[in-house]
N, C-alpha and C positions, 0 to 999 in steps of 0.2 A: 434577694440583696446580694451584690458581690461586692467584698472590700478590695482595696487596692492593695496589691501584693507589694509587701517588703521583702525580698530575698532573705534577709538574715533573720528576720523573725516569724515567719511563715511554720507553723507546727509541721513535723517531719513525721508524723504518724497518721493513722487512721486511713480514712479514704475523703479526697480532696480533688475540686477541678477546679482548672486555671483556664480563664478565657482570655485566650492570647489572640486579640484583633490584631488586623493587618499590618505588617511593618513595627511592632511592637517589642523587637528582642526578643522570643520565645526561644532562639537557641542558646543566647546568651544566658538565660533566667534557669534554662534547663542544667546547662554547666556550672553556675552557681549554686544550685542544689545539691548537685553530684559533688562539689568540694564539700559542702556541710555534711552530707553521707560519709565522705570517705574519713572525716573529722570527727563524726558523731557529735557533732554541734549542735546543740538547743537553746530551749531560754529556759531561765528557773522556772522551776514549780510546773513545767510540761514534762510531757514522757521524752524519753530520747532513746532512740535504737542506739546500740552499740556500734562503733567505729566499723565501716565495711570496705570490702576491697571489689573492684570493678566485675569479677568474676559471680558479686552477689547482687549487684544493681542492675537490675533487669531494664534496659531501655528498648521500648519497641516503636518501629516508625514505619513506613510503607514502601520504602525504594532502598536498594543498594546504593543508590546516590546518597541518599538522606544518611542511612547508617554509616557511609565513611564519613560526610561531614561533620557528623557528630562527635565522631571518635578523634578525629583530628583535632576539632574546635573546643573537645574537652579535654584531650593530651596536653594542648597549648596551654589551655587555662591552669592546669594542674603545674606545669611546670612553671607558669609564671608567679603562682602562689608559691611553691615551694622557695624560688627564688627570693620573693617576695618575703616570707616567713625569716629566711635565713638573714638577709639583708636589708631589710625596708628602707633604709636611707639612701641606698645606693639603686633603687628602683623607680621609674615614674611613678607618680601618683595616680593611685588606683583607690575611687573611694570604696568600693565594695570590700577590697582587701583590706584596706585602712581599718573599716570599722570591723573587720572579723578580727583581723590582729589585735584589737583592744580586747577582747575576749582571752588572750592568751598573754596576760601581762607577763608571767613568768618565764625569764629566758629560757629553762628546760622545758618547759610547754610547747614555746616557740619552737624549740629544735626538733623534739618531736613530733610537732605539728608538720614541720618541713621535711622530716623523714618519711612520715605517712604519704603526704603529696608527692614527694619525688618516688615513692614506692609504686603507688598507685598510677603515676604517669609511665613508670616502665612498665607495668603490666596491662598497659590499653589492651595490647595485642590479644589477651586473654577476656576481655570486657564482655559483659553479655548486653551486647548492644545488636540487636538483630532487626530485621523486617518481622513481621507478624507470622508469617509461612515460615519463613527459617527457622524461627524460635519452636512453633510447634513441630516441625520435621526434629529438631533436636531433642525435644522433651521427649518423644516417641522414643526415638532410640535409645537415649540414657535411660530410660526407664522403661525399657521393652516388654518387662514381664508383668507389669504391671497394667501396659497399654494393650498387650497382645500384639506388637508389633513384627513383622517378618524382617530380618535383618537383611534379608536377601533383596528386599525390594529396592529398586531405585526410582530416583526423582524424574518424573515425565513432565518435562515444562510446559509441555502443550500438548493438549489430548484431544485435539480437535480432529487429528486424521482418526485417532481411534474410535471415536465419536462419529465420523461419516461411516466408518465400517460397519458399526452399529446398527446404524440407520439402513443401510443397503443390506445388513443381515435383517433386520425389522421386515423389510420390504420382501423379501425375498420369503420368508418362513412364514410370514402373515398375511401379508396381501394375497402373493400369487394363488395360493391355495382356496381364496374364497370362491364359493360358486356365484354365479351371474347376480341372482336377486340379493346376495349379500354387498357384492361390490359397490352396487351406486350409492348408497350412502356414505362408503369409503370415502370414495373417489370425490365428493362431494365436501369432504375435510382436507384430504390430500390427494391431488390430482398425480402429484409424482415423486420420488424421493426427495428432492429439491423443497418441496413443500411441506414435508416432514421435519427438514431441515429447519428451515425458516420458522415454524410454528412451534417446535418442541425445544428446539435450544433455548430461545428464550426462557421457556419454563424450568427446564434444568439448571437454568442461570440463576434463576431466582435463589438458588440454597434449598429449595423446597424436595421432600423426600416422597415419593411415591408406593413405596413399599415394593412387594412381588405381585405379577400378575397373578391374579387368582385362576384364569384357565386362558387358554387361548382366544383370539379374536372372535374365528368363528363361532364358537360357544358363545361368548358374550353376547352376541349379534341377532344368534339363530333366533330364540326367544321372543326378545322383543321385536326385530325386524319382521318376524313372522306375523306378529299379533299386530302390528303396525299395517303392516301391507293388507292386512284381511280387512281392516275396516275402511284403507283408503279403496280394496275394490268394490265394499258396497257403496260408499260414495260414488264411484266411478258409476256404477251401474245405475244409481239413482239418477246421476245427473245426465248420461249419455243420452235417453231419450227426449231430453229438453232441448238441447244445445241449438238442433236446426231450430227448434220454434223460436226462440230468444234470438238467434240469428238471423232468421227471415223478417222478426219484428223490429230490431234495430235496423237495420238496413234498408227497411221499408220508409222509416222516417228520414233517415240519413239521405237517401237517394230520393224522397219525394221533392215536393215544391218547397223551397227555403221559408216560405209564412207559413208553412202548416208545420214547422220544424220547431219542439220547444223546447228541445236540448242545447245545452251549452256548447256553442259551436268550437269553444277553444279546446275544450275537452272531449268533446266527442267529434272526432275527425275521421272518415270512412278507414284512411289507413292504419290510424291508432288502433279502431276497432277489429279490423283486419288482423292487424297482429296479436290482438287478446286471444281473439276465437281460435286463432291457430294453435296459439299456446295450449287453449283448451283441450284441442283437438289432439295436439301431442299426448298431453296427458293422458287421454282416453285411451290412446293408439299404443303407450308405452307401459306394458304390465308391472315392470320394476320401478317406474318414474313413480316417487312419494308425492311432490307438491307440482303445481303446474309452475311453468319457467317464468310467468309473467304474473305473478298472484297479487301483486300491487295494485298494478292495470284493472287484474279482475274484478277489484272492488267496485269498478265504476258500474258494472251490470247488474250489482245488487238492487233489488227493489228498492229501498230504501234512498240508494245514490241516485238513479234515476229521477224519483220524485225530489230527491233535494237539489240536483244540478239542472233544473229547468230554467229558461230565462225569466226575467221578471216580468211577474203576471201571467205566468203560463203554467200549467201543471200537464201531468201525464199519468196515465193508469197503467202500474206495472203490469204486465203479464203472470199468470201463473208459474213460467219459468224462472223468470227473475225472483219471483220469491223461493221458489225450489233453491234456485242458485244461490241465495243469500243463507241458507239453512245450512246447504253443502261449505258454502266459505266459512261460517261460522264455527262449523266441525272441524273445517282443515286450520282453522287457526288453533284449535286445541290442541291437534294431531301435531302441528306445528311445533308447540312446545315440546311434546314430545320427542319430535324428532330432534329439537337441538338438545335436549337431552342427550340423546344418542350418540350426537358429534361429540358433547362433550366427555361422554364413555370412552369413546373412540380414540380422544387426545389423551386420557388420563391412561387409558390403556398404553396407548403407543409410547408416553414417556415413563411409565412405570418398566414397560418391556425394554427400552433403550437404555434407561439408567442402571436396570439387572444386567443387561449386555455390555455394557462400557465397564460395569464392575468385573465381570467375567472376564474381557480381554485384557483387563490391567492385570486381573491375578495371574493369567497364562501368561503373560511377558514379566511377572514380577515388577509392576511400574505402578507408582503413586502419584498422582497429581497433588499439587498444594492443597488445594481444596479438600482432597482426601485428608490429608494429615488434622488438617483444622477440625474437620468432622470426626474424626478419630479419637481426636484429643477430648473434643466436648463430649463425645458418648462415653470415653473411659471416666470421664468427671462425674458424670450423671449415672454410672453404674454401681447399684448399690454395694455391689461386693468388692469394689477395688476402690472404689472414688475418694474414700475417705484417708485411705493410704497416699493415695498420689496427691492429694491437696497437700497432706502435710510433708510431704518431701519436698514438694514444690515451694510452699512456703519456707520450708528451711533453706532451701537452696538459692531461693531470690525474696530475702525478707522483704524488699522494696520492688515496686513494679512502676515505671513510667511509660505511659501509652501517649507518644506523641501523635499530633494530627487526629487526635482520638473521634473527631466529627466524621471523620472516613471510615470509620469500623463498620462491619456489619453485624447483624443481629448475632451471628453465629459467635463471631468472635469478640463480642461484649458478653453472650453467654460463658463463653470461657475464661475471661477476667475475672466474672464476677462469680464464677464457682469455684475460684482460688481464694481471692479475696475478699469475698462479701461484701461489697459496695455500702449495704445500709448498716453493716455491724461497726463501723468504723471503730475498730479496735486498734489498740495502741501497741500490739505488739509487731504490727507490720504497716509498710505504706503503700498504698495504691492512689497513683498521682496521675489524674487525667487530663491532658493538656491539650487544648484545642480552640478551634474558634467555629460554634455553630452557623456563623453568616458565612463561612466559605465552604459549608457543605454542599459541593456540588459533582459527586459522584455516583451518584443513585445509579447509573447505568453500567458502575463496575460493584453493584451490591452494599454501596454506602448508604447505612439506613440513619437517617438524623433521628427517628425515633429513639433510637438505642442510647444515642445521646443525651435527648430530654428525659428519657427515663432516667439516666446515671444523674443527672440533675436535679432530680426530683429526690431520689435515694441521698445526694450528699446535699440538701438544703441547710444551708447554714455555713456550711463549708465551701463558699466559691470564691474565687479570687481573680482580679482582674488586672492585665498589664495595662495602664493606662497612659502610657508615654508613647507616642510614634516616632520611631527614630528615622523612617524612611522618606517622610515627605515634608516639604517645605510647610512652614508656619502658615503663610496665605492658603496653602491648598488644602490642608489638614484645618482651618477654620471654616473653607468652604464646605467643605463634607459634612464637618459637623453640623453647619448651619443647615444642610439640606437635610441630613437625617434627624436632627434634633426636632425641626420642623415637624416631618410626617410622624416622629415617635410622639409628638404631642397632639398632632390634629387629627389623626387617622386612627379609626377606632379599634382598628384590628393591629394598630403599630406600625413599625416602618418596615417589616418582615411580614405582616399578615399572620400572624401566631397567636396575639393577645383575642382574648374572648373576655365577654363582660362578667366582671365579678371575679376573675381569677387570676391570678400572677401571671405575668408576661414571660412564657419561657424562650422568647427569643428576642430579648430585647436590646436597643441600641444604646452603648455608653458611651459620651462623647471621650474622646481622647486627647491629652497635651499633646503639644509638639515640641520634640527637643530641638528641631529647625536642623537646616541644612547650613554648609560652610561657602554655600555659594547664593546668588539670587538672580533668578529667571529675567531677562532682559529683551524686550522685544521692541527691535528700534532703539531707540535712545529713553524708552520709559520701561519702567516695571510691567514686565509680562503679565497678564492676567492669570491665575491658577486655574480657571472655569472658562471657557470659553463655548458658546453655542449656537450654531446654526439652524436657524426655522426657516422653513417654507412657508410663505405667506400665503399660498393657497394649498388647498388638500392635494395629495399627489396617490397614484397608484405605486405599488411594491417598485415595478420594475424603474419607472421614472424615479422614483426616491432613493433606490440604490445607485443610479445614473447620478444624479445631481450630488449626493452626497460623497461620492467617489470624488467626483471631479473638483467637488469644493476641498476635500481632504487634501488631496493630490495638488493643486494650485497653490493652498497655503503652505505646503511643505515646501515647495519650490522658494516661495517667497522667506520664508524660515531659513532655507538653505543659501540663498544668494544674497541675502543681508547680510553686510559685514558688523553691523552694529547690534547684531541679532545673537543672544546664546548667552553664557553664564558668565557671572562676575564673581571673584573671591571676594571674602572680605579684604578691604584696604589695598585691592589690586587696581592700576590703572586699566588693564587690558581685560578684555574679556574672552573667553574661550569659547570659539564659535561652534554653532549645532554641526554636528557631522550625522551621516545617514544611520550610525550605531546610536545615537540618542533618541531615535524615534521608534515606536512601535506603533504600529495598527493592528488593533485587537478585532477579531470576528468572530462569527458563530461558526462557519464552514467555509468548503472550498468555492462554495458559489461567490459569496462575498469577498473571500479573499480573490480570485478572480477579476471581479470588478474594480476594486482598487489597485490592483496589478495592472490592468489596461490603462486605466486612468495616470499612472505612473509613468508607463511605458509612452504613454503619449508625450509626457514632457521629458523624457531621457532620463528618469530618475530610476537606478537600479532598486532592486528589492528581492527580498528572499520569503517564501512562503513557508514555515516551520509549524506542519500540523502536530498534534501530539504525538510523539513515537511512532510517526509514518514509517512504515517499513519500506526500503530499498527496493524488496520484490514488487511491490504493488505499482513501481513506476513502468511508464511506458518502455523506458529502456530494457527492462527486465524482458518483455516479452521481444523487443527486437534483438537482443544478445541471443535469446533463446534459438531465434531462426537463423542467427548468424552462425552458430555454434553447429547447427544442425546441419549447416551447407558446408562447412569447414572439417566437420567428421567425416562427410561423404560428399565430396567435390564432384564426383561423374555422377552424382543423382541430380539431374538437370531442372528438375521442378524445384528443387530445395536452393540448388544454386538460383535458378532466377528471381524468387522470393528473397534471397539476401540481396539480389543487386538492387531490387525495388524498396529496399528499406529506407525510411527517411534518414537513417544514419548517412548513407552516401548521397543523399540528395541528389540523387540524378533524375533529368529532364525526361518527359516523353521520347523525345527525338534521341537521347543517350540511350533510353532501354529500347528501343525499337531498332537502333544500329545493330544490338546484339542477335538480331532474327535475320538482318540482311547480309553482313559482313563475319564470314565465317572467322576473319583473322582476328577480330575485335573479341569474337567469343570465346577464341581458343587461349586468347591472353589473360581474359580473366578465370577461364577454367586454370591456367599456370597459375595465376595469383593465387586461387584457392589450394589448389594442390600444393603450394609451397608453405601455406598456412597453416596446411594439415601436417605437414611436416615439422615445421616449427612447434606445433602443439605437442606431436608426439616425443621430439627430442628434448624441448626446452620448456614446456608447460603451458598451460593455458593462459596465465597472464601473460607472458612473454610472447605468445601468439598474438593477444589484443592490444597490447602497444604497437606491434608492429602493424596491425590492421590499422590502429588509428595514425599513424605516421605514414603507411603507404596511399591510404587512402584519401588522405587530409581530411579524418575526418573532425580532428578536434577545430581545424579552421572552419569547415561545413558549419559543425554544431555553434560555434561562437557568433554566427551572422545572425543566430536568433536571438531574442529578446531574453530567453530562459535558458540560453546556450551554455552557460558554467552550470547550471542544476545539472542539464544533462549529460555535459560531460562528467560532471563530480558522479553522478549517478552508475556512470558506465565505468569507471575506474574502480568505484567501490565495489563493483558486483566481481569485476574482475579479481579484487584481491580476495572475497569471498570466495570464490570458486577457487582460486590458487588455495586455499585454506583446505576447502572440502577434497580438494583432490589428494590432498595426503590420505586420507581413510579410502578412497574410493579408485578403483583401476579401470584406466581406459575411458574413451571419449562418450561414448553411451552413457556409462555409470553416472559422469558428472552432467551430461545433459539430463538425464532422468533427475538426478538432483535439484537442477534449477529448475525445471518444469513443476516438479512436487513443491518446490518452495514459493513458485509463483501461485501455485493454485490455492495453498495454504494463505499466503499473503498477509496473515495477522500476526507473523512472527514478529516479536517486537524485542529480542534479543539486543544488547546493546550493540552489539556490532553490526546489526541489520537494521537501525535506525537509518533516516537519512542525514547525510552530513550536511553541516552548511559548507557551500560551494567553495566560497573564500572566505578569506579576512579582511577583505574589501567594507568599504563604509555603505554598507548595505542598509537600507531599511528594513527592517522586521514587521513580517506581517504573521501574527500568530493568532491562535484560537485561543480563547478566552480559558478554556480548560486547561491548555498547554502553559499559558501566562502563570497559574497560580504559582506562588511561591517567587517569580523572578519581579524585578524593577526595573523601570525605564524612565529616563528623566521627562521625556515628553510622551503621551499617551494618546492615540486618535481613537476615537470610538463614532466613525461615520453612519455606521449602520444599528446603533443602539435600541433604535423604535423599533426592530424588526421581532417578532416574537412569532412562535410555532404553538398552535393549540395543540394539547395532546388528546386523542380518542379515548373513549372509555375501553379497557379491555373487558374480554368475555370473562375474565376470573380476576381473583383479588387475592392476593398475599396476606394470608394471617399468621402471625406470630403467636405461637403457644403461650402459657405459661412457662415452660419448660426452655421457652429460646427457639424450639424448633418451628420451620416454616411449612406451612399448609398452603396447598391450592383450593380456594372457595369458587365453584364453578358458578359466578353470579356476576352478571354486566354490572361494572361500578358505576357509582353516582357519576351523571356528568357533570355537576356543579362540583362534586368532591374532588373529581379530575382535573378539573380547570382550576381551583386553589391550589392543588399541589403543584399543578404547572407552574402558576403564580410564583407560589413561595420559593421554588427553585431558581426560577427565574431572577427573582429579587435578590436570591443570593450570589448568581451568577454574575448580577449587576455589582454587586458589592466588592466583587471579585475585581472586576473590571476596574471599576473606579480606584480602588486602593492601589493599582499597580504604579502610578505615576509617582515621580520624585517631585515636580515642579509645575507641570500644568496639564489638563485634560482638556481635549476638542471632541464635542459630541455634535452629531447631526440629526435634525428632530425634521418631522413632516405629521400632519395629520392624514388620515387616509381619506382617499376620494368616495370610496364605497365602505359597506359594513364588510364586503367580501375583502377588503385589502388587509392584509395582516401586517399592518404597522401601526404602531403608538396606542389605539385604544385601549387593548389590552395588556401590554407590555410594562416589563416592571418598571421603566422609566415612566411612563405615565401613572401608574401607580404611586410611585415615590414621590411624584410632584402634585399629586391628589386632584388627578384629572377627574377620575371618578366620584371625589369628596366633593368639589367645589361645584362640578357641572359648568366648567369653562371652557371656552374653545381655545387652542393653543397658545394664539397670539395673548390672549387676554392672561392666560395662565402663567407666561413667561414676565407679562409685565406686573404681577404679583408676585413673582419670584422675586424681580428686581426690587421691591418695596421690603425687602428681607434685610434688615439693616446689618446684620453679619454677612450677607453677600453682595451687598452695594458695591464695595471696594474691590470685591472677588471675582466678579462675573461680568464679562462682555456676551451680547446676543447681536448677533448679525444676521441679516437675511439671507438663506439659501437660496442664490440666485440661480434663475432659469437660463441666464447667458455669461458663462462662466468663460473667462479667456483659456486659452492652451499656451503657456510661457515655458519655453523647452528651458533646462536646467543648465547654465553655462559652467563648466568647471571653474573653481575659483583659483585664481594665479596667486592669491595671496596666502594660500594655505602653508602654515607654518612646518605642517611635518616634513619629515625629511623624505627627498624625492628620490627613487630608486634610480642610479646614473643609466644613460643607456649604453647599450653592448656595442661596441664598435668592433668587435671578432668579425673576421673575413670568411664567408662561407661561399664556397664554390658552387654558386647556384645551377650551374650546368650539369652537374653530375648526378647521374639517374640509372637507371636500369633498363637495359635495351634487350631486345629478341627480335626473332625472325617476323613476328606479328606487327612489331615495331616498325620495322624497316619496310614490310610492304603494304602499312596500312596507308590508305587514300590512294592506292596503285591504280595508275589511269590504265585500265584495262579494256581491251575491245573485243574480249571472251565472249564467244555466240552463250545465247540461252542452252542451259541443259535440255538436252533431247525427252522427246515427249515419252513419259513410262509406257513399257512395252504391256501388252493385254495377255501375250503368251509367251512360251518360250522358256529357260531357265528363270528360277524364283529369281538373281541377282537383277536380272533385267525388267521385273516386274515391280520388284520392293520400292518403299517409297525411297523421294529423293529428299534432298536437302539436308541443313544441319543437324535438325533432331534427330532423324534417322542415322545419320552418320556418326554422330557422338554416342547413340546408343550403340551401335555395331563396336566403336571402337572400345566402347566400355566393357561389353563382351568378350572382345579380344583379349582386353587386358586382364579381367577377370578368370579366364581360361589359363594366363600366361602363371598367374598366381597357383593354380591349382592343377597345373599341367596339361598342355593343349589336347592331348588324347583321351581327356575326362571326357571332350565331348562326344565322343563316340560311344560310350558305355550307356546304358540302358538308363541310370538316374538323371541323367542330363537334361532329359525332356522335361522333366517338373521344374528344374531350376529355371530354364529359360522360359517356360509360357509364365513362372512368375514374375521375371524381370520382364517380359513382354507387358503382362498387364499392368504392370507398374509404369512403365512408358507411355501407354496407350497406344499399345500395338497388338492388342489381345488375338487380332487376325491374321496375324503374321507370324504366331510361336512357332507352328510346324514350318514355315517358309525359313524361320530364322536358323532353326536348328539344322534344316538342309544345307543353307546356305555354312554356316559355321563348319559343318563336317567335312565340304568341300574345301574350305579354306585350308583347313589344317592338313589335308592329303595332297595339296596342290605342291608341286615340286618347285624349290625355290632356288637351287643351283647346278651347276652342270653336274655336279656328283647324287642330284637328285634329292637332296635334303629337302625334308616336310618338316612342318612344324609338328607333326604328329612325334616323330622319331626325334627333334632336336634336346640336345641333353644340356648343352653349355649356353645359358642365356640370362639377360637381364631385362625386364619390360620397366618402362616407364624410366629409364635411368636419366637423371637431372645431371646438369652442366653448368659451371660459371667459369668466367675469365672476365681478367679485365680489359677495357678498351680504352686506348688514349686518346679523345678527342677523334674519333675515325667519323671523315663524311661518307656517308652513305656512294655518294657519287665515284668515289675512287675503287668501294667495294664492287659497286654495280659496273664498272667497265671491268674488274679484275675477271669476275665472274665471264661476262660477256665475251671475252675474249678467249678465256679458257673452256667455258664448260659449255658443250655443244656449240661449238663457233660458228660463227656465219649462219645463224638461225635468228630468226626477228621475235622481239622480247620486249614487255614493256619497260620504260624507266623506273627504277626507285625513284620513289618522291625525293627532294634534295633534304637530309636532315644531319644533325648530328648525334652520335652516339659515344658518349664521354660517361665511363661509369665501370659499370658490369653488363656485361653479356649472359643472358641466362636461356636456358631453355630444357626440354624433356625428348629423349628420344623413345620411339616406341618400343622397338626391340634392339637390343644390339644381343650379338650372337657370334659364336666360333664355331667354323666347320674346317677341317683338314688344314689347322695351323693359322688361317686367318678370320680375321675377326670384321664382321658385317654389322651395317645399321640398316634397319628396316622401319620404313614408315607407311602407315596405311592410308590409302586413300580410296574415299568411296565415290568420286565424281562419275558422273556418266557422262560418257563419250559417245554413245549411241544406243540403239536399242536390239544391237546382233552383237553376236560374239567376234565378228571380222571386224568389227569398227573399234576392237582395242589392240592394233597393229601398232609397230615401235612407232613409226612416224606421227601417229595421231597421239600417242601417251608422249612422245616428247614434245609435240606443241602444246598439249596441256600442261605438260611439266613449265613449261616456258611461259607460258600465259599469266600462271600463279606466282611465278618466280621458286617452283621448287626446286631447280638446281642450285639457288643459293641458299637453300634451307639445308640441302644434303652438302654443301661444301662446309657450314657451319657444324655441321652433325661430324663430318671427316675430320675438322680442326680440332673437335674437342675431344674425339675418339684418340687421336693423334698425339694430345697432350696426355690423357691418361694412360695410354700405352707406355709412352715416355717415362713417367713415373713408376708403372709397375712392372715393366719387364728390363727398362735400364740399359745396362750395355747389351742386352740379348735383342734388343729392338730393332728393328730392320724394317723399316716403312715400308719397303718395295713387294717384302716377301707379307707382311705381316697385316696390311692394310687391305682389307677385300672390297670396300667399295661400300655404296648405297643404294639398297633395294628399294624402290619405290613401287610397292604393290597394289596395284589398281585392282579392287577386291571385285569389280564386276566383270573383271576381265580374264575369269578363271578358265573359259575353254576358247580364248582368241588365240593367235598364232603364238603370242608371247607369253602364254598363261598369265597374263597380267602383269608380269615382271619386267620394269624397266631399270635394269643395271646402270649405273651411274660410276663407272671403276674410279678409286683413289687417284687425283692427280696432286702427285707429290710437288711438283712446281708450284701449283695454284695453294696448296695448304702452307709450304713455307712463307710465299708470299703474302698470304692472309694472317701468318704467324706474325710477322714482322709488321704488318699493316696495323693490327690490333694492339701491337707494344709499343708503337712509338707514331702513330697518326697524329696529324698536326691539330693543333687546337684551331676551333672556329674564330675566324676573326671577327 
């Protein structure tokens, strides 16, 4: 029996358990008791601990956020109390402090108390408020001699990577060496390392210890498998002579006249029997195979099965072969159990080996996980040689320990607390205070062990206290939940949480709570809003229909609530209500699938929402994968495959037509290549975050993402990833290191440190969609539980976790009882339901439906069905709800509506009467014509009548046979750029062949490796100028030189006319499309070099002019140049070079002397009349006129 807790009267010694139901002021109570401990306050006639300091009061909880909140709340309470004790008449009324003050009647006592409280408030930074993990770590370090701790060890936040290494080592060292006859049973357990991960990691995560492997896996298996295979061999020999006889017998019946067939046609179909005999034959033919693949279906061929499965009134005389098979199958069933034990032995061995290897790897790196800290402290506290001394020191250091959220402790953690403070002893020299709510124990998947709570409850019998006032929810809602649970507690034999047993104390009862009440009332329209609303389907539904209709109903109801100006919260004595906003509403779900259902229903009604899964890592988001591919392309823009992948990412949202244009339009492709080259330079110079911001701006990524319903979520993920990468770049050198970091983070995926948890995309009025697990500890004015009738049956595991007397966990290889497994599932679901129902402040909305079949996992075995007494009353859902309405305590607080099959879709219209301040419109002026221009932009959509490329030659020089098109041209350009960085002459060295071959393989040109090398060697030896200068002996040059210069609203037609008049005048060329270039012009020059005092620009061209050398004469190259407007490109290069030389050479600059012009190097014309070189001399008049045109071009009208 629990006693209502009175914070001033509760004894502060011994071991005590406080049950703090949802919303009952647990943190306030901890702070109140903390004040008393600081003061040494106690009751007359009771043992009293001496006044303590914060460093001696150990408070443990489960998250860093919770420790910070506790520290601040306690510090604030200490400060308030100190001020109250100094001058109580000048402080606000505080009932607790007022009563506490009465116990310090003397002024001197009050001033001393005020001093102690103030001293404690100042010392809160040294307080012993920790997470359990952090306290274990601290204790091991502070008592390193007694615990045998290595002070060199560092904390390993996440040991998943090392565990993956240990699994790979296990596969290499234990599985690879196995001979074939031992490999088959192992592969039946683990097909690959991924299956080792999926089967063994849960075993290790249970906290169980497996000891050290006694011998290698091969030695473990040799004896047992050899004996088993010998028995199997004898069975195969016994059966092999009988297979043909039984097969003939069966098919003679099946293929004979139907009237003569006595066998059940539904079970004995020819194709099914054929598969059974094939499985038996495969078993006979495979010496290593232990059991037939289709063993269950083989049972149909037993003599007893043949006789049993005859049609009504018919019988059969089974042949001797069927009786022999029956005996064989009986023995196989026995051997199957032996084989299963071998499977268990393999898993136990793997777990032990991997556990030991993981410890070795951590020791090698001097790293320790949080679980290691707990295990080591527990081991030290149970070691006879040092336990008593360690306990004594910890008891002296922390005479008081409060364990918050005690229901979430693991068996190992409780073993530590009990070892130090001896829960059963109830000694007056110290205090162990266990604070929690077993009804909210929902983290079994993290190791939370409710059995530890129940054990502590038994050991503290007679010392149980209850917080009995709910401060979270309104009085009507508290009354409704009390009525619901009181009825279940009274009528159900196992109690409201399915723990009660006949003749025994209920270890997990429901105690009704009082309601402190809210300072506002929930109003729906002009009426008081019901605290509990249920939508129930009139007809049974399958799960898919239930999810769809419940989501639609909830979404439509939300629209009505948000749209109604008379729905909201009315403060006491207030004339106006506060309308409901999106942030007032939470929709609680079990998983992502349910979240997707409700989000889709909300999106159809234009209602914005956000899904908040519990500590979901941003590295798990699709944007992380996309950003990885984007970074790979930016780091290596010359890699055509990477660049194509980046351009096809959903981030850019390009259509199929736009993507196809890059295959057909060389200028469009070169423009994108230039974009990514620019991003690559930004990354190197300014950092990854600056590059990402520029990408978002330049490619309009934000605008494109925000077109999607979850666009804000996507954009927020992208920006958060950018910030994480920028932080990571501080300790990683180069782009490849950062890409590796992101790739590893995505692979880990589970990293849940605070920086990596998904951020809320905005502070807008978004409806929260939250998993029930993530909602624990939170509260919302209105809570929707549309899918509360769903459930998932747990499958009985092949093992059971057994907690020994010393608290250690052991694995027992024994299939769990399915009934016990289902009972445990229901018990946890009932606790999860309680958490969900107690998140609301004013109102709950539930969706229910009966299942259309026994296979539909809704309602029948759900927690809500149990709570409503579905199994107990044996009523259909409609009758059950009618009965619920007859409950006097629920009648005024419950509304039941039909879950309609025809639900309207009402779009949410933004309220014009919203009283919140509106952000003013920005009226600043942006020059929307400003942009970045380039040669590619100028010639885009060029109206050209250029002939199709000539057919590739089948013989002659390699450059005439080489593949044509943009892919081959880009590859050749990349190789020349790479050679520029290494020195062009390196291609003539012996080691160049391997590099060229590798590059060709990566580009899909493996067959052209030898030809590529030959061509490149010819290129670097080709004379370029009159002085016979070649790339091979080039000394002063710069590859891929970038340029930028401003452009003042220049019309392309003026530039077009200027070039037509002064570059190769009198020759025909297509006109440039009319467009305006206003902003900046940019470009990249393939090669800039100096020779004999002159500066030249070279541009590589892989265009095909013909299939023979003589096709590359000067006139042909001029026509090709004009057809693609390369003369304009050359003029832009000369202008850029002119401006650069003006700055670098200053007064010494003489354009006539220094400008050598542009060389267009037609690479396929190496042996043509002009050696493939078309020299366009610098035209100073043209350059100066272009310079003026870009500087003062008129604005477009």
